[in-house]
C-alpha positions as CSV (number, residue, x, y, z in Angstrom):
1,M,0.0,0.0,0.0
2,K,2.8,2.4,0.9
3,K,4.6,1.6,-2.3
4,K,1.5,2.4,-4.3
5,I,1.1,5.8,-2.5
6,Y,4.8,6.6,-3.1
7,R,4.4,5.8,-6.7
8,I,1.3,8.0,-7.1
9,I,3.1,10.9,-5.3
10,G,6.1,10.4,-7.5
11,L,4.0,10.5,-10.7
12,V,2.2,13.7,-9.4
13,L,5.6,15.3,-8.7
14,V,6.9,14.4,-12.2
15,F,3.7,15.8,-13.8
16,V,4.0,19.0,-11.8
17,I,7.7,19.5,-12.7
18,L,7.0,18.8,-16.4
19,F,4.2,21.3,-16.4
20,F,6.3,24.1,-14.9
21,V,9.2,23.3,-17.2
22,S,7.0,23.4,-20.2
23,L,4.8,26.3,-19.2
24,P,6.8,29.0,-21.2
25,T,6.5,26.9,-24.3
26,L,2.8,26.3,-23.7
27,L,2.1,30.0,-23.3
28,H,4.1,30.8,-26.4
29,K,2.2,28.3,-28.5
30,A,-1.0,29.7,-27.1
31,G,0.0,33.1,-28.6
32,L,2.1,34.9,-25.9
33,H,5.0,36.9,-27.3
34,P,5.0,35.7,-30.9
35,Q,7.8,36.4,-33.2
36,Y,7.0,38.5,-36.3
37,K,7.3,36.3,-39.3
38,D,8.2,39.1,-41.7
39,S,10.9,40.5,-39.4
40,K,13.9,42.2,-41.1
41,V,17.1,43.8,-40.0
42,Y,17.5,47.3,-41.5
43,N,20.5,49.5,-42.0
44,F,19.6,52.5,-40.0
45,I,22.9,53.6,-38.7
46,N,22.1,57.3,-38.7
47,K,18.6,57.0,-37.3
48,K,17.4,57.7,-33.8
49,A,14.6,56.4,-31.6
50,V,13.2,57.2,-28.2
51,I,11.2,54.8,-26.1
52,I,8.9,56.6,-23.6
53,T,7.5,54.8,-20.5
54,T,5.5,55.4,-17.4
55,S,7.0,56.5,-14.1
56,H,4.2,55.1,-11.9
57,N,5.2,52.1,-9.8
58,L,2.1,51.2,-7.7
59,L,-1.0,49.2,-8.8
60,N,-3.5,50.7,-6.5
61,K,-7.2,51.6,-6.4
62,P,-8.5,55.2,-6.2
63,G,-7.8,56.6,-2.7
64,E,-5.2,53.9,-1.8
65,K,-1.6,54.8,-1.1
66,E,-0.3,51.2,-1.2
67,G,-0.5,48.5,-3.7
68,K,1.5,45.9,-5.7
69,L,4.6,47.1,-7.4
70,T,4.1,47.7,-11.1
71,G,5.5,50.0,-13.9
72,V,6.3,49.3,-17.5
73,F,5.8,45.7,-18.7
74,A,9.4,44.6,-19.3
75,S,8.9,43.1,-22.8
76,E,7.1,46.3,-24.0
77,L,10.3,48.1,-23.3
78,T,13.0,45.5,-24.1
79,V,11.5,44.0,-27.3
80,P,11.2,47.3,-29.2
81,Y,14.5,48.5,-27.8
82,Y,16.4,45.6,-29.4
83,E,14.3,45.7,-32.6
84,F,15.5,49.2,-33.2
85,L,19.1,48.7,-31.8
86,D,19.7,45.6,-34.0
87,S,18.9,47.6,-37.1
88,G,21.5,50.2,-36.1
89,V,19.2,52.8,-34.6
90,Q,20.5,54.8,-31.7
91,V,17.9,54.3,-28.9
92,D,17.2,56.7,-26.1
93,V,15.0,55.9,-23.1
94,A,12.7,58.5,-21.5
95,S,9.9,58.6,-19.0
96,V,7.2,60.9,-17.6
97,K,9.3,61.9,-14.6
98,G,12.7,61.0,-15.8
99,G,15.2,59.0,-13.7
100,E,14.7,55.4,-12.8
101,I,11.9,53.6,-14.6
102,P,9.9,51.1,-12.6
103,I,9.6,47.7,-14.3
104,D,6.7,45.5,-13.3
105,P,8.4,42.6,-11.3
106,E,5.8,40.1,-12.5
107,S,6.9,40.7,-16.1
108,F,10.1,39.0,-15.3
109,F,8.3,35.8,-14.1
110,Y,10.1,32.9,-15.9
111,A,7.0,31.8,-17.8
112,V,6.5,35.2,-19.5
113,K,10.1,36.4,-19.7
114,T,11.2,37.0,-23.2
115,I,14.6,36.5,-24.8
116,E,14.9,40.3,-24.9
117,D,14.2,40.5,-21.2
118,K,17.0,38.1,-20.5
119,R,19.3,40.1,-22.8
120,Y,18.4,43.3,-20.9
121,L,19.3,41.7,-17.6
122,K,22.9,41.2,-19.0
123,D,23.0,44.6,-20.7
124,K,24.6,47.2,-18.4
125,L,24.3,50.0,-21.0
126,F,20.6,49.5,-21.4
127,Q,20.1,49.1,-17.6
128,D,21.9,52.4,-17.1
129,K,19.5,54.1,-19.6
130,V,16.5,52.7,-17.6
131,K,18.0,53.9,-14.3
132,N,18.7,57.4,-15.7
133,S,15.9,57.9,-18.2
134,I,15.5,61.2,-19.9
135,L,12.7,63.5,-18.5
136,I,10.2,63.9,-21.4
137,D,10.2,67.6,-20.9
138,N,13.8,67.7,-22.2
139,L,13.2,65.6,-25.3
140,K,13.9,67.3,-28.6
141,I,11.3,65.2,-30.5
142,D,12.3,66.6,-33.9
143,D,15.6,64.7,-33.4
144,Y,14.0,61.3,-33.6
145,D,12.9,59.2,-36.5
146,F,10.9,56.9,-34.2
147,V,8.9,57.7,-31.1
148,F,7.6,54.6,-29.3
149,I,5.5,54.5,-26.1
150,S,5.6,51.4,-24.0
151,G,2.7,50.1,-21.9
152,G,2.2,48.3,-18.7
153,W,-0.2,48.9,-15.8
154,G,1.7,51.9,-14.5
155,A,0.9,53.7,-17.8
156,A,-2.7,53.8,-16.9
157,Y,-1.9,56.3,-14.1
158,D,0.3,58.9,-15.9
159,L,0.7,58.7,-19.7
160,G,-2.9,59.9,-20.5
161,Y,-2.7,62.7,-17.9
162,S,0.6,64.2,-19.1
163,E,0.1,67.5,-20.9
164,I,3.9,67.5,-21.7
165,L,3.6,64.1,-23.4
166,G,0.6,65.3,-25.4
167,E,2.7,68.3,-26.5
168,K,5.6,66.0,-27.5
169,I,3.4,63.7,-29.5
170,S,1.9,66.8,-31.2
171,Q,5.4,67.9,-32.1
172,A,6.2,64.5,-33.4
173,Y,3.1,64.4,-35.5
174,Y,4.2,67.6,-37.3
175,S,7.7,66.4,-37.7
176,E,7.9,65.2,-41.3
177,K,10.4,62.4,-40.6
178,T,9.0,61.0,-37.3
179,I,7.0,57.8,-37.1
180,I,5.0,57.2,-33.9
181,G,4.2,53.9,-32.3
182,A,2.9,52.4,-29.1
183,V,1.6,49.1,-27.7
184,C,-0.9,48.1,-25.0
185,H,-1.4,51.0,-22.5
186,G,1.2,53.0,-24.3
187,V,-1.5,54.4,-26.6
188,L,-2.8,56.5,-23.7
189,G,0.1,58.7,-24.5
190,F,-1.7,59.9,-27.6
191,I,-5.0,61.1,-26.1
192,K,-3.9,64.7,-25.2
193,A,-2.1,65.3,-28.5
194,K,-3.7,68.1,-30.6
195,D,-3.3,69.6,-34.0
196,S,-2.7,73.3,-34.8
197,L,-6.4,73.9,-34.6
198,G,-6.6,72.4,-31.1
199,K,-8.4,69.2,-32.3
200,L,-7.4,65.8,-31.0
201,I,-4.9,64.3,-33.5
202,I,-6.1,60.7,-33.2
203,K,-9.7,61.5,-34.1
204,N,-10.8,59.2,-37.0
205,R,-7.6,57.3,-37.0
206,R,-7.6,53.5,-36.9
207,M,-5.9,52.4,-33.7
208,T,-5.7,49.6,-31.2
209,G,-4.6,49.1,-27.6
210,V,-5.3,46.7,-24.8
211,T,-8.9,45.7,-24.7
212,N,-11.4,46.1,-21.8
213,K,-11.8,42.4,-22.1
214,Q,-8.2,41.7,-21.3
215,I,-8.2,44.2,-18.4
216,K,-11.3,42.5,-16.9
217,E,-9.9,39.0,-17.4
218,L,-6.7,40.0,-15.5
219,G,-8.7,41.7,-12.8
220,I,-7.1,45.1,-13.2
221,D,-10.2,47.0,-14.2
222,F,-9.8,49.5,-11.3
223,T,-7.0,51.5,-13.0
224,P,-7.9,55.1,-13.8
225,Q,-7.7,54.9,-17.6
226,H,-8.5,52.1,-20.0
227,P,-7.0,52.4,-23.6
228,E,-10.1,51.1,-25.4
229,D,-12.3,53.6,-23.6
230,E,-9.9,56.5,-23.9
231,L,-9.2,56.0,-27.6
232,I,-12.9,55.9,-28.4
233,K,-13.5,59.0,-26.3
234,A,-10.8,60.7,-28.3
235,G,-12.5,59.8,-31.6
236,A,-10.2,57.1,-32.7
237,I,-11.6,54.1,-34.7
238,F,-10.8,51.4,-32.2
239,E,-10.1,47.9,-33.6
240,S,-9.0,44.7,-31.8
241,K,-8.9,41.0,-32.0
242,T,-10.0,38.5,-29.3
243,A,-9.1,35.1,-28.1
244,F,-10.2,32.7,-25.4
245,R,-8.2,35.1,-23.2
246,D,-7.3,38.5,-24.8
247,A,-3.7,38.2,-23.4
248,F,-3.2,35.8,-26.2
249,A,-4.7,37.9,-29.0
250,D,-2.5,39.9,-31.3
251,L,-3.1,42.9,-33.7
252,T,-1.0,45.6,-35.1
253,I,-2.5,48.5,-37.0
254,T,-0.9,51.2,-39.2
255,D,-3.1,54.2,-39.7
256,D,-4.1,55.3,-43.2
257,N,-1.5,58.0,-43.2
258,A,1.3,55.7,-42.1
259,K,2.1,58.0,-39.2
260,F,0.9,55.9,-36.3
261,V,1.5,52.2,-35.6
262,T,-0.2,50.7,-32.7
263,G,-0.1,47.2,-31.1
264,Q,-3.0,45.7,-29.1
265,N,-0.9,44.3,-26.3
266,Q,2.5,42.9,-25.3
267,N,2.2,40.4,-28.2
268,A,2.7,43.2,-30.7
269,G,6.2,44.1,-29.3
270,H,8.0,42.8,-32.3
271,E,5.7,43.7,-35.1
272,T,5.0,47.3,-34.1
273,P,8.6,48.6,-34.3
274,Q,9.2,46.4,-37.4
275,K,6.2,48.1,-39.1
276,M,7.5,51.5,-38.0
277,M,10.9,50.8,-39.6
278,E,9.2,49.4,-42.7
279,I,7.4,52.7,-43.2
280,L,10.6,54.7,-43.0
281,K,12.3,52.3,-45.4
282,N,9.6,52.9,-47.9
283,K,9.6,56.6,-47.7
């Protein structure tokens, strides 16, 4: 009887170990962090990009002063960074408040950690950029060929409220050479951008961002701004895809004027900067 019990316990332990070992592969096959099949390496030695992130580090409900640590979702920073860098682009890193950027610790969980996340953790130069990010107020947007805004839960607390970020995106919009992109909550950085007549720039533009469904499924629907809601309020034509869980859905949209490229969530981390570089290549 004891041998039988030990055998059952042993089989259960083996099953558990195999499950945890194979979990990253299972999630990837389900749709998490897909590679972009049309990925290319460009020769953009003289081009510049800036990646802008949140500075907010707490996932808290209205009125609360404490909460889980959050920030930018790691892959939404690391994946585009290396997409640009590997094509020769000089990449700067900036944030709403400047200084050290908070990275959501859960985004480094082994099952969701990307190759680029692992590369970042060994990249002292990139880490230094993250610890000493540029204050967005000091950005000379006209210097950049690519302006990319990362997402993550922290972005729901500051990107869409920043008048300075809205002004910077407006400047980028009027810069003939600059292509603008964002993924997930990063699209909140567009909602205060206005044209020369004071109208919202993203009105009537096809765009995507993290869906209300994904936010609800992850139990984070208490954050102050939701990209789907805010894009629609700003007049954008919101598009998205769905899956059995929207965290496994994937969509990237280039607007009709090829000025904005937006990705629905973390799964668009590769395709969004790739599409941005493709636009520049075809100019």
